[in-house]
C-alpha positions as CSV (number, residue, x, y, z in Angstrom):
1,M,-48.3,-15.5,-55.0
2,K,-45.9,-16.5,-57.8
3,K,-43.3,-14.0,-56.6
4,A,-43.3,-15.4,-53.0
5,S,-42.8,-19.0,-54.2
6,A,-40.0,-18.0,-56.6
7,V,-38.1,-16.3,-53.7
8,K,-38.5,-19.5,-51.6
9,S,-37.3,-21.8,-54.3
10,R,-34.4,-19.6,-55.3
11,G,-32.9,-19.9,-51.8
12,L,-32.3,-16.2,-51.2
13,H,-28.9,-15.5,-49.8
14,R,-28.8,-12.1,-48.2
15,S,-25.1,-11.5,-48.3
16,R,-24.9,-12.1,-52.1
17,D,-28.1,-10.3,-53.0
18,L,-27.1,-7.0,-51.2
19,R,-25.3,-4.3,-53.1
20,S,-21.7,-3.9,-52.0
21,E,-22.4,-0.5,-50.4
22,Y,-25.0,-2.1,-48.1
23,R,-22.7,-5.0,-46.9
24,F,-21.5,-4.4,-43.4
25,D,-17.8,-5.2,-42.6
26,Y,-18.0,-6.6,-39.1
27,A,-14.3,-6.5,-38.8
28,K,-14.6,-2.7,-38.4
29,A,-17.4,-2.9,-35.8
30,R,-16.9,-1.3,-32.4
31,P,-18.7,-1.9,-29.1
32,N,-21.7,0.3,-28.6
33,R,-20.6,3.2,-26.5
34,F,-24.2,4.0,-25.5
35,A,-25.1,0.4,-24.3
36,R,-24.3,1.2,-20.6
37,R,-26.7,4.2,-20.7
38,A,-29.4,2.1,-22.3
39,R,-29.5,-0.3,-19.4
40,V,-30.4,2.5,-17.0
41,K,-34.1,3.4,-17.0
42,S,-34.3,6.9,-18.3
43,V,-36.6,9.2,-20.2
44,V,-35.5,11.5,-23.0
45,V,-37.1,14.9,-23.1
46,L,-36.6,17.6,-25.7
47,L,-36.1,21.1,-24.4
48,A,-37.4,24.1,-26.1
49,P,-34.6,26.3,-27.4
50,D,-35.2,29.1,-24.8
51,V,-35.1,26.5,-22.0
52,A,-31.9,24.9,-23.4
53,K,-30.2,28.2,-23.2
54,V,-30.6,28.2,-19.5
55,F,-30.1,24.5,-18.8
56,K,-26.8,23.4,-20.5
57,T,-26.6,19.9,-19.0
58,G,-29.0,17.2,-18.0
59,E,-27.7,17.5,-14.4
60,S,-28.8,21.2,-14.2
61,V,-32.3,20.2,-15.5
62,N,-32.5,17.4,-12.9
63,D,-31.4,19.7,-10.1
64,A,-34.0,22.3,-11.0
65,L,-36.8,19.7,-11.2
66,R,-35.8,18.2,-7.9
67,A,-36.0,21.6,-6.3
68,I,-39.5,22.1,-7.7
69,M,-40.4,18.6,-6.5
70,K,-39.4,19.5,-2.9
71,A,-41.2,22.9,-3.0
72,V,-44.5,21.5,-4.4
73,P,-46.5,19.3,-2.0
74,R,-47.1,15.8,-3.4
75,R,-50.7,14.7,-4.1
76,K,-51.7,11.2,-2.9
77,A,-51.9,8.7,-5.8
78,A,-55.4,7.7,-6.9
79,A,-56.7,4.4,-5.5
80,S,-57.1,3.0,-9.0
81,S,-53.4,3.5,-9.8
82,N,-52.2,0.7,-7.4
Protein backbone atom coordinates (compact mmCIF):
# COMPACT_ATOMS: atom_id res chain seq x y z
CA MET A 1 0.00 0.00 0.00
CA LYS A 2 3.00 2.30 0.37
CA LYS A 3 3.37 2.52 -3.39
CA ALA A 4 -0.23 3.63 -3.97
CA SER A 5 -0.03 6.38 -1.37
CA ALA A 6 3.32 7.58 -2.74
CA VAL A 7 1.81 7.98 -6.21
CA LYS A 8 -1.12 9.97 -4.80
CA SER A 9 1.05 12.31 -2.75
CA ARG A 10 3.46 12.89 -5.61
CA GLY A 11 0.70 14.35 -7.80
CA LEU A 12 1.43 12.25 -10.86
CA HIS A 13 1.41 14.33 -14.05
CA ARG A 14 0.97 12.02 -17.03
CA SER A 15 2.43 14.35 -19.66
CA ARG A 16 5.70 14.79 -17.77
CA ASP A 17 6.00 11.15 -16.72
CA LEU A 18 5.66 9.69 -20.20
CA ARG A 19 8.69 9.09 -22.34
CA SER A 20 8.97 11.45 -25.27
CA GLU A 21 8.27 8.66 -27.79
CA TYR A 22 4.91 8.02 -26.10
CA ARG A 23 3.74 11.64 -26.07
CA PHE A 24 1.12 12.33 -28.71
CA ASP A 25 1.32 15.52 -30.76
CA TYR A 26 -2.33 16.51 -31.14
CA ALA A 27 -1.39 19.18 -33.69
CA LYS A 28 -0.78 16.35 -36.19
CA ALA A 29 -4.08 14.59 -35.42
CA ARG A 30 -6.54 13.99 -38.24
CA PRO A 31 -10.27 13.24 -38.13
CA ASN A 32 -11.11 9.56 -37.94
CA ARG A 33 -11.83 8.46 -41.49
CA PHE A 34 -13.68 5.38 -40.23
CA ALA A 35 -16.02 7.21 -37.82
CA ARG A 36 -18.86 7.42 -40.34
CA ARG A 37 -18.76 3.66 -40.89
CA ALA A 38 -18.71 3.00 -37.16
CA ARG A 39 -22.06 4.76 -36.72
CA VAL A 40 -23.74 2.29 -39.06
CA LYS A 41 -24.63 -0.98 -37.37
CA SER A 42 -22.52 -3.62 -39.06
CA VAL A 43 -20.96 -7.00 -38.43
CA VAL A 44 -17.41 -7.86 -39.41
CA VAL A 45 -16.89 -11.37 -40.76
CA LEU A 46 -13.58 -12.94 -41.70
CA LEU A 47 -13.69 -14.96 -44.89
CA ALA A 48 -11.63 -18.08 -45.44
CA PRO A 49 -8.95 -17.58 -48.11
CA ASP A 50 -10.74 -19.78 -50.67
CA VAL A 51 -13.98 -17.83 -50.20
CA ALA A 52 -12.16 -14.49 -50.39
CA LYS A 53 -10.80 -15.49 -53.82
CA VAL A 54 -14.37 -15.69 -55.13
CA PHE A 55 -15.85 -12.70 -53.29
CA LYS A 56 -13.59 -9.69 -53.80
CA THR A 57 -15.87 -7.08 -52.20
CA GLY A 58 -18.31 -6.84 -49.33
CA GLU A 59 -21.01 -5.97 -51.84
CA SER A 60 -20.50 -9.27 -53.69
CA VAL A 61 -20.75 -11.21 -50.43
CA ASN A 62 -23.93 -9.35 -49.47
CA ASP A 63 -25.47 -9.97 -52.92
CA ALA A 64 -24.79 -13.71 -52.65
CA LEU A 65 -26.17 -13.90 -49.13
CA ARG A 66 -29.32 -11.98 -50.12
CA ALA A 67 -29.86 -14.43 -52.99
CA ILE A 68 -29.57 -17.34 -50.56
CA MET A 69 -31.97 -15.62 -48.16
CA LYS A 70 -34.57 -15.33 -50.94
CA ALA A 71 -34.12 -18.96 -52.00
CA VAL A 72 -34.34 -20.49 -48.52
CA PRO A 73 -37.74 -20.28 -46.80
CA ARG A 74 -37.66 -18.45 -43.50
CA ARG A 75 -38.48 -20.27 -40.31
CA LYS A 76 -40.81 -18.58 -37.85
CA ALA A 77 -39.04 -17.15 -34.82
CA ALA A 78 -39.40 -19.06 -31.57
CA ALA A 79 -42.01 -17.67 -29.18
CA SER A 80 -39.38 -17.11 -26.47
CA SER A 81 -37.27 -14.79 -28.66
CA ASN A 82 -39.84 -11.95 -28.56
